[in-house]
N, C-alpha and C positions, 0 to 999 in steps of 0.2 A: 438352452445354451450351456456350454461347458462351464464347469465351476472354476473359480479363481481362489487364490489364497486371500486376496484383498481386492475389493472394488472401491475405488475412490470416485465419489460423485462430485463433479465440478472440476473444470480444467482451468481455473484461474491460477494466480501465482501460488497460492497455498496448495491447491489440489495437484497442480502439475509437479511442484517440488516434492510433495509427499509421494506421489507415484514414482518419480525419478529415484528418490532415495530407496523406496521399497523394492523396486525392480533391480536396483543396483546390488541389493542384498540377496538376490536370487528368488524373490517372491514372484508368484504368478499374479500379475496385476492387470486389472481393467481400469481404465480412466474414462469416465462417462461424462459427456457434456452435451447439453441441449442445443447450444448455439455455436459451438466451436471455440477453441482456445483463442484468447485475445479478441473476442467479439466485441462489438460496439456497445452492448448492453452491460458488459461485465465491469466490475470495479477495477479489474486489471487491464481493461481495454484501451486506456488512454495512451497518448504518445510518450509521455515522460512522467517520471516520478522521482522525488528527491531521496537520495541516500544521505543521511546525516546521523551523527552519534549523540547530539545534545538532546537530552530529555528531562531537563530539570533534575530533580532528586531521584528520578526513576532509573537508577543504575541498572536494573534488570533489563531495560530496553536499550540502554547504552551498550551493555555487554552483548546483548543479542544482535544489535545492529553491527557491532564489530565482528562477531562471528559470521554473520550473513555476508559482510563485506569480503571476508576471506573466501567464503564459498562461491560468491559471485565471481571473484577473480579467478578461482580455480576452474570454474565452469567455462569462463570466457577465454582462458588461456589458449592461444593459437587460433582464436576465432578471427576470420578475415574481415568481419564487420566491426565497426565501433558501436557497441551497444551499451557502453557505460562511458560517460564523459567525466573523468576525474578532474574537475575544475574547481573543487572546493565548495564549501558551504559557509555562508555568512549569516550569523544570527545577530541582529541588531536589537537593542532594547534601551529604554531610558536608563540613565545613570542610576546605579543602586538597585537595579531590577533583581528581585529575589530569585526568580527562576534562572536568570543568567548566572547568578552566583552559584546556585545549586547545580547547574549544568557543569560549571567549571570544576566543582568539587567531585562530582560523579565521574567526569571524564578523567580527572587526575587519578581517582581511585581505580579506574578501569584501565588506565594506561593509554588512553586515546590521545592522539596528537591534536593540538590546537594552539592557537595564538590568541592573546587578549589584545584588542585594538582600542585605542582611545579615539576621540573625535578627529584629531589632527591626522593620525595614521589612516583612519577611514577615508578622509578626504584625499589624502595623497595616493592611497592604493586604488580607490574607486572614484575618480573625479567625475565620472558620468552620473554618479548618484548624489542626491542632495538630501542630507539628513537634518532632523531637528537639532536644536542646540544641545551640545554636550551629550551625545549618545554614548553608549558602551557597546562593545561587540565582541563576539567570538568568531574566529575563522578556523574552520576545519580543512586543512589543505588536501587531505586524501578523499574527502567526500565529493558529491557531485550529483549527476543526473543519470538515471537508468532509462533506457528506451523500453517502456513497459510492455506495450502490445507485442512488439517483436520478440522481447525476451520471454514472455509467457508462451508464445508459439514455439520458441526455440527449445524451452525446457520440455514442453509436451512432446515435441518431435524427438528430443534426445531420449525421453522415456520410452517412446515407441521403438527407437533403434535398439534399445537395450532389451526389448522384448515385451513391453507393455502393449496391451491391445487398447486402441482408442475406439470407443463406441459412441455413436451418435444417438441420443435419446434423452427425453425428459423423464426423470424418475418420479414416480408417484409416491405419495406419503405412505410409509410402511404402516402396516396394521398389526395388531396383536401385541405380544410382549414376550419376554424370555429370550429365546434364540431366534434370530431372523435368518431364515434359510436363503431368501432371495428377495430381489426388488423387481418391480414391474415398471416398464416404461410406458409412456403414453401411446406408443405404437403397438403395445401388446407383447413386447419381448420380455423374457425373464432373464435376469442376471443373477447367477448363483455365486456365492462367495462365503468363505469362512468368517471374514470380517468386512465390515463396511465403514468407510470414513466419509462422512458428508462434509464437504468443503465447498459449499454452494454460495458463500458470501451473502448477498442481500436476499437470496431465495430461501435461506434457512428458516426464516420466520413463517413463510408460507408452507414449507414442507412439514414443519413441526409446530403448527399454530398453538396447540395447547401448552407446549413446553416453552416455546421461544417467541410466541406472538407478542408478549409484553416484555421481552428481554433483548430482542434485536430490533433496532430502529433504523431502517434505511432512510436516508435524507437526500434531497436533491442538491447537487453542488454544481455551480456554474464556473466554467473555465474560459479564459479569454486569451487570444493571441493577437498582439498588435504589431503591425509592420514597422520595420526600421528604415531610415533613409537609405537610399541607394548608395552603395559604396562605403557606408559607415560601419566600421568593424568594432566600434566601442561596445556594441550590445551582443556580440557573438561569444561563443564559449572560450575563445582565446583571451578575452578581456574581462569577462564578467562571470562570477560564480553563481550558483543558485543562492537564493536568499530567503530568510524568514524575518519578518519585520514586526517586532513586539513594541515598537514605538507608536503603532497605530492600533486602537482597540479592536479593529476588525481582523487583526492578525493576518495581514496580507503575506503572501509568499509568491515566489516567482522563479522562473528558469529562463536563461538567456536564449537568444535566437539560434537554437540548435536545428540543424538541417534546414535552415532558412524558412522555418515555420512561423517565425515571429516571436516576440518576447511574451512569455506566458505569465499571466497574472491571475490570481484567485484569492479568495478570502477563506481563512480556516475557521469559519463559523458554520454551525449546522443549519442547513436549509430546511424547508418544509418536508413532511413525509413524502415518499416517492415509491412508485411501483416500478421495479426494473423491467418488467415485461411490457407494460402498456403506457408508461409515462412518456409524454412528449418531450423531446430533447432539443428544445429551442430556447435560447437564453432570453432573459427579460431585458427590456429597455432600461429599467431602473438599475439593474446590476451592471449592465454594460456601461452606463454613464458613471457609476461608482468606480468601476475598474479603470476607466479612462481618466477620471479625475485623479485617482491615486497615482497612476503611471506618470502623468504629467507633472505631478508634484515631486515624486521621488526621482524621476528622470526628466529633467527639464527639456532636454533635446527631443523627447518623445511626446511632448505636449501636443495634443491634437492628432496623434498617430492613428492611422486607419485600423479598424478591426479587420484582420485578414482571415481569421478562423475563430470558431467558438465551439464549445462542447458542453453537454450536460452529462455528468456521471453521477455516481452516488457514493456516499459513505455508508458503511454497514456498521452502525454504532452499537456497542454494548452500553450499559448504564454508566460505566466509569471510563470507557475507552480501552480497558484491558482486553486482551484476546480471550476468546472462548475456545478452549481445547479440553474436552472431557468426554467421558463415556456417557452415552444416553442412559438415563436412570431406569428405563423400562426394558432395555435390551442389553444382554451381556456381551454382544459382539458388534455393537454399533457405537461409533465415535463421531463427535462433532468437532470441526476445526474451522473457526471463523472469527468474527468480531474484529476485522481489520481496522475499523473505526477511523479510516482516513490516513492512517500511518503505517499500515501493514505491509505494503508492497515490498519495501526494502528488506523486510524480515523473511521473505519467502523461503530462501534456502535454509535458514535456521529453524523455521517452523517445520519444514520437511524433515530435518534431522531430529528435531525434538519429538515429533509424532512417531517416527520410526523407532526411536529409543524407548519411548513410553510403551509402545505396543510390544516391544521385545523384552520389556522389563529391565532395561539397562539404565533407566532414569526414573527418579521419583517425580510424580506430577507436581507442577508448580501451583500452589494454592490460588494465586491471582488469576490463573487461567481457568479455574474450575467453575462449573455451573453454580455452585452454592454461593459464589461471590457476586453473582449478577443480580441486579435489582430490576424492578419494574419502573423506576423513576430515573430519568437521566440526570446524572451528576458528574459531568466529565471531569476527570482528574489527570488524564494522560494527554500530553501535548507534544 
């Protein structure tokens, strides 16, 4: 097969945005994907993802999310579909919560817009929600929900329109060291390129087992959608923001009834290890009951609401939750871009920009994204 300047392996949100940025700069780009952009096995394949700026003291991600927000808006300008719902993000926490205070300080430093709400303001603004006594909260008015699967497909399609070639195939583990001239797909095709960027999400550990087998941890994550009462608009995007609930130790989060799919509820806790190829994607009765109990407590009018849809996806965790964007230590022309760790989707455009800049020598690599900072024991620090 003809050679490319850059071959990007993986057409999730990271890979698609990397390809889009590079082809926009005039590079000859191949975007290689085994299952198709936005497929149901991918971490980018869900219906919705939250875009928010609050990250505790991690101002690096606050600023990155703000930049990504600008790039998402630029990409979607003039789009006939609503693929981002700017409905705001509510972060609730116990009074005096250290992470909420740190988020406030980081967002002030970065210039992000937000409001601080007390318990009375919470109850007045969101009467459909029931909070524990004396909560504190931040409300980000410009944040909201991204339609993940459709956006991933849209970015990949935009890269193709700009000249990228979309190739279907599962790339095999590269062999050797030094300079990698090509990769081989399971179907026997060779893809030649000057540079390779592996942005394969939860497949990275399997592709590079010796390097990443103990540094990338895919985990099973269950998502639930509960039906709302007929004619009740209190739980739709015109009345309810996305929310993250630190008043509950399971760290629930949710998204309103967007596109009539039901109210989305999940817990931001790492599930058991999961294989993205062969793992069964059927939710458990135990977690379904836990999600239903939480929903009924936080939204009393939805107590006993029917489960109308469910989904099993995966996080692709690094030891800390920081992204992994670095050169492969054994190849001079191979890069790895992953480690979304459950919070990466919103950052897709900024990751694409970052990778393009680092490859072109326009930006110094961020130490927190480098392989040397990744450990073999999970100690999550990014939320």
